[in-house]
C-alpha positions in Angstrom: -7.9 -4.5 7.0 -11.7 -4.8 7.7 -12.5 -8.4 7.1 -14.4 -8.5 10.4 -17.1 -6.0 11.4 -15.5 -2.8 12.5 -16.5 0.7 13.8 -16.1 3.8 11.7 -16.3 7.5 12.4 -16.8 9.6 9.3 -16.2 13.3 9.3 -18.3 15.2 6.8 -21.6 14.1 5.4 -21.4 15.6 1.9 -21.6 13.3 -1.1 -18.5 11.1 -0.2 -19.3 10.9 3.5 -22.8 9.7 2.8 -21.9 7.2 0.1 -19.2 5.7 2.4 -21.5 5.6 5.4 -24.2 3.7 3.4 -21.7 1.3 1.8 -20.0 0.4 5.1 -23.2 0.0 7.0 -24.5 -2.4 4.4 -21.4 -4.5 5.0 -22.4 -4.8 8.7 -20.0 -2.2 10.1 -20.9 0.2 12.9 -20.9 3.7 11.4 -21.1 7.2 13.1 -21.1 10.4 11.0 -20.3 13.9 12.2 -21.2 16.9 10.1 -21.0 20.6 10.9 -24.3 21.3 9.1 -27.8 19.8 8.9 -29.1 16.7 7.2 -30.3 18.7 4.1 -26.6 19.3 3.1 -26.5 23.0 3.7 -22.8 24.0 3.4 -21.9 21.1 1.2 -20.7 21.6 -2.3 -22.8 18.7 -3.3 -26.0 20.6 -2.5 -25.2 23.3 -5.0 -23.8 21.2 -7.8 -25.6 20.4 -11.1 -24.6 16.7 -10.7 -23.8 16.1 -14.4 -22.1 12.9 -15.4 -20.3 14.0 -18.5 -16.8 12.5 -18.9 -16.3 13.5 -22.5 -17.6 17.0 -22.0 -15.4 17.5 -18.9 -12.3 16.2 -20.8 -11.8 19.7 -22.0 -10.5 20.7 -18.6 -9.4 17.5 -16.9 -7.1 14.4 -17.1 -7.8 11.0 -18.8 -7.9 9.4 -15.3 -10.8 11.6 -14.3 -12.5 10.9 -17.6 -12.2 7.1 -16.9 -13.7 7.8 -13.4 -16.6 9.5 -15.2 -17.1 6.5 -17.5 -17.1 4.2 -14.5 -19.8 6.4 -12.9 -22.2 6.0 -15.8 -22.4 2.3 -15.0 -22.2 2.5 -11.2 -24.7 5.3 -10.5 -27.7 3.2 -11.8 -26.5 0.4 -9.5 -26.1 2.6 -6.5 -29.5 4.4 -7.0 -31.3 1.0 -7.4 -30.3 0.1 -3.9 -31.9 3.2 -2.4 -35.4 3.2 -1.0 -36.2 6.8 -2.1 -36.4 7.6 -5.8 -33.7 9.8 -7.4 -34.0 11.5 -10.8 -31.4 10.0 -13.1 -31.1 10.6 -16.8 -28.6 9.3 -19.4 -29.7 11.1 -22.6 -26.4 12.5 -23.5 -24.9 16.0 -23.6 -25.6 18.6 -26.2 -22.9 21.3 -27.1 -23.9 24.3 -29.0 -22.3 27.7 -30.0 -23.1 30.9 -31.8 -21.5 31.5 -35.2 -18.9 33.9 -33.9 -17.5 31.2 -31.6 -17.0 28.6 -34.2 -13.2 28.6 -33.8 -13.5 27.8 -30.1 -16.0 25.0 -30.9 -13.5 23.6 -33.4 -10.8 23.5 -30.7 -13.2 21.8 -28.4 -14.1 19.2 -31.0 -10.4 18.5 -31.5 -10.1 18.0 -27.7 -13.0 15.5 -27.7 -11.4 13.6 -30.6 -8.1 13.4 -28.7 -9.9 12.2 -25.6 -11.7 9.4 -27.6 -8.3 8.3 -28.8 -7.1 8.1 -25.2 -10.2 6.6 -23.8 -11.6 4.6 -26.8 -14.4 3.0 -24.8 -16.3 6.3 -24.6 -19.3 6.7 -27.0 -18.2 8.6 -30.1 -19.1 12.3 -30.3 -21.5 13.1 -33.1 -21.2 16.3 -35.1 -24.6 17.8 -35.9 -25.8 20.2 -38.6 -28.9 22.3 -38.0 -31.3 19.5 -39.0 -29.5 16.9 -36.9 -29.5 19.2 -33.9 -33.2 19.8 -34.2 -33.8 16.1 -34.3 -31.8 15.5 -31.1 -33.1 18.6 -29.3 -36.4 19.9 -30.8 -36.4 22.8 -28.4 -33.4 24.3 -30.1 -34.7 23.9 -33.7 -33.7 26.9 -35.8 -31.7 28.4 -33.0 -28.3 27.0 -33.9 -26.8 25.8 -37.2 -24.3 23.3 -35.6 -23.7 21.3 -32.5 -22.1 18.3 -31.0 -23.9 15.4 -29.3 -22.1 13.3 -26.7 -24.1 10.1 -26.3 -24.4 8.2 -23.1 -23.7 11.1 -20.7 -26.1 11.8 -17.9 -27.1 13.6 -14.8 -29.0 13.1 -11.6 -30.8 15.2 -9.0 -28.2 16.1 -6.3 -30.7 17.1 -3.6 -32.9 14.1 -4.1 -29.7 11.9 -3.8 -28.5 13.6 -0.6 -32.0 13.1 0.9 -32.1 9.5 -0.2 -28.7 8.8 1.2 -29.6 10.4 4.6 -32.8 8.2 4.7 -30.7 5.1 3.9 -28.3 6.0 6.6 -31.1 6.2 9.1 -32.6 2.9 7.9 -29.2 1.1 8.2 -28.6 2.4 11.8 -25.9 4.9 11.0 -25.5 7.3 14.0 -25.7 10.7 12.3 -24.5 13.6 14.4 -25.8 16.7 12.6 -24.6 20.2 13.5 -21.7 18.5 15.2 -18.3 19.5 13.7 -15.4 17.3 14.6 -11.7 17.1 13.7 -9.3 14.2 13.5 -7.7 15.3 16.8 -11.0 14.5 18.5 -10.5 10.7 17.9 -7.9 8.0 18.6 -8.8 5.2 16.2 -8.1 1.8 17.5 -8.0 2.8 21.2 -10.4 1.5 23.8 -13.8 3.2 23.4 -12.8 4.7 20.1 -13.8 3.8 16.5 -11.6 1.3 14.7 -11.2 3.7 11.7 -11.6 7.4 11.0 -12.5 8.6 7.5 -12.1 12.4 6.9 -14.4 13.5 4.0 -14.9 17.2 5.1 -13.9 18.8 1.8 -12.7 22.4 2.5 -13.5 21.8 6.2 -10.3 19.7 6.3 -8.0 22.6 5.3 -6.5 22.7 8.7 -5.2 19.1 8.3 -4.6 19.4 4.5 -3.2 23.0 3.9 -2.8 22.3 0.1 -6.6 22.4 -0.2 -8.1 25.6 -1.7 -11.5 26.7 -2.7 -12.7 27.2 -6.2 -15.9 29.3 -6.1 -18.8 28.4 -8.2 -22.0 30.4 -8.8 -25.2 28.7 -9.8 -28.7 29.9 -10.7 -31.8 27.7 -10.4 -34.8 28.8 -12.4 -38.3 27.5 -13.1 -38.9 27.8 -16.8 -42.2 26.2 -18.0 -41.6 27.5 -21.6 -38.3 25.7 -22.0 -38.4 22.0 -22.9 -34.7 21.1 -23.1 -34.4 17.3 -22.7 -30.8 17.0 -21.7 -27.8 19.0 -20.3 -26.8 21.6 -22.8 -23.4 23.4 -22.9 -22.8 26.7 -24.6 -19.3 27.3 -26.0 -18.2 30.8 -25.3 -14.8 32.5 -24.8 -15.8 34.4 -21.7 -18.6 32.6 -20.0 -19.2 29.0 -21.2 -22.3 27.8 -19.4 -24.2 24.6 -18.8 -27.9 24.3 -18.5 -29.0 21.1 -16.7 -32.8 20.4 -16.9 -34.1 18.7 -13.8 -37.7 17.5 -13.2 -40.7 19.8 -13.5 -39.0 22.5 -15.7 -36.4 23.3 -13.1 -33.1 24.2 -14.7 -29.6 24.6 -13.1 -27.5 27.1 -14.8 -23.8 27.5 -14.0 -20.1 27.3 -14.8 -18.5 30.3 -13.2 -15.2 29.4 -11.8 -13.3 31.8 -9.5 -10.1 31.0 -7.7 -11.4 32.1 -4.3 -12.8 30.6 -1.1 -15.2 33.6 -0.8 -18.7 32.4 0.1 -20.4 35.7 -0.1 -23.5 36.0 -2.4 -23.2 35.9 -6.2 -22.1 39.1 -7.9 -24.5 41.0 -10.2 -22.0 40.6 -13.0 -21.8 36.8 -12.7 -25.6 36.5 -12.4 -26.2 38.7 -15.4 -23.7 36.7 -17.5 -25.2 33.4 -16.6 -28.7 34.4 -17.3 -27.9 36.3 -20.4 -26.0 33.3 -21.8 -28.9 31.1 -21.0 -31.3 33.4 -22.8 -29.2 33.2 -25.9 -29.6 29.4 -25.9 -33.4 29.6 -25.5 -35.5 32.8 -25.3 -38.0 31.0 -23.1 -35.7 31.7 -20.1 -36.8 35.4 -20.3 -40.0 34.4 -18.5 -38.3 32.0 -16.1 -38.7 32.6 -12.4 -35.5 32.6 -10.3 -35.7 30.0 -7.6 -32.2 30.4 -6.1 -28.9 32.1 -6.7 -26.3 30.0 -4.9 -22.5 30.1 -4.3 -20.2 27.4 -3.0 -16.6 26.5 -3.0 -15.3 23.2 -4.3 -12.5 21.5 -2.5 -9.5 21.5 -4.8 -5.9 20.3 -4.6 -3.0 21.9 -6.5 -3.3 19.4 -9.4 -7.1 19.7 -9.5 -7.3 15.9 -9.0 -8.9 13.9 -6.2 -6.7 12.1 -3.6 -6.8 9.5 -0.9 -4.1 9.5 1.8 -3.4 7.9 5.1 -2.1 10.3 7.6 -2.0 8.1 10.7 -2.8 4.5 11.5 -6.4 3.8 10.8 -7.0 7.3 9.4 -7.9 7.9 5.8 -8.6 11.3 4.2 -10.6 11.5 0.9 -10.6 14.9 -0.7 -10.1 17.1 -3.7 -13.2 16.2 -5.7 -13.1 19.7 -7.3 -15.9 20.4 -9.8 -16.2 16.7 -10.8 -17.7 15.5 -7.6 -20.8 13.5 -8.8 -18.9 12.3 -11.9 -16.1 10.8 -9.9 -17.7 9.9 -6.6 -18.6 6.3 -7.5 -15.0 5.6 -8.5 -13.6 7.2 -5.3 -16.1 5.1 -3.3 -15.0 1.9 -4.9 -11.4 2.7 -4.5 -11.7 3.5 -0.8 -13.8 0.4 -0.1 -11.1 -1.7 -1.7 -8.4 0.0 0.4 -10.4 -0.6 3.6 -10.9 -4.2 2.6 -7.5 -5.2 1.4 -5.1 -2.3 2.0 -4.8 -1.6 -1.7 -6.9 -0.8 -4.8 -6.4 -2.3 -8.2 -9.0 0.2 -9.5 -6.8 3.2 -8.5 -4.3 2.5 -11.2 -7.1 2.3 -13.8 -8.0 5.9 -12.8 -4.4 7.1 -12.5 -5.2 7.8 -8.9 -2.2 8.0 -6.6 -2.8 6.6 -3.2 -0.7 7.8 -0.3 -0.9 4.9 2.1 2.6 5.1 3.6 1.5 4.9 7.2 1.3 1.3 8.5 -1.9 0.6 10.2 
């Protein structure tokens, strides 16, 4: 398909658009990117995300194929980050799961789910059940606060905003023509025609709803706080029947707290109720959050298909659409990148079957 240098137009410069732009430019292709927003990623779901890489933890709500994508990411992200000129915070210290005594039954069900996942994906590191002493050894900041927990070794996280900035910098260094504040649609291009790009890649997330009506928004609300008194060393998840939350510690005592999921494409500010529930739940994990300073309260809608799974489809000759990354964006992006690069290179992807990813490539280029 693209054995010779080609020209690409990429619509959308969120996480997938930037990763593809950098990968294609490194191969010597000419790349132009069009995004409705600015270079800092405003309007992108990737800018709001916690960017956790937690395949076993996420297996509670997703399919084995997505879990395998997450496992793939834990190897690929260090490789991808090592190629960037700007540093990006990356951590692979595992995930901690805790719960209050009254929620032990929910925790037992979650543990059973983890054990089932490990049977299905046996290459994942084995979940470790912790008593109070074991939990204190893994996460000293929670010593005496919980009597039980689960530790998921090998899981990780990165700093999403540092990554978006590093990818934008890399695009500029590689000569990618970035057209910020310039929304475009597939109808604006005729790939393969004279004066037009050879290929069009649509990575606009919910911005592609007009071309992909099955897309819907799933609203998420996230609070960023600065908490010098809290020394959590790794992403921590609280089991709760009403508001299970995650707390992802970034650099310099910045914490991302989230997990609200609302079936809506409403982008209005976060509700008082959601904010209170998130912050109250965080306080029950560590009382040091009481003196934290709220840096941001953010909302965003994740692009989601009916089956909550990602998809790649070809809707016209030389036009590929990549979408539906849902709430797993950073966890599955490297797998989606590698699949799309294989498709562009050979017209097929052996990796796709590994991830149970259905490719709709029925249009003959």
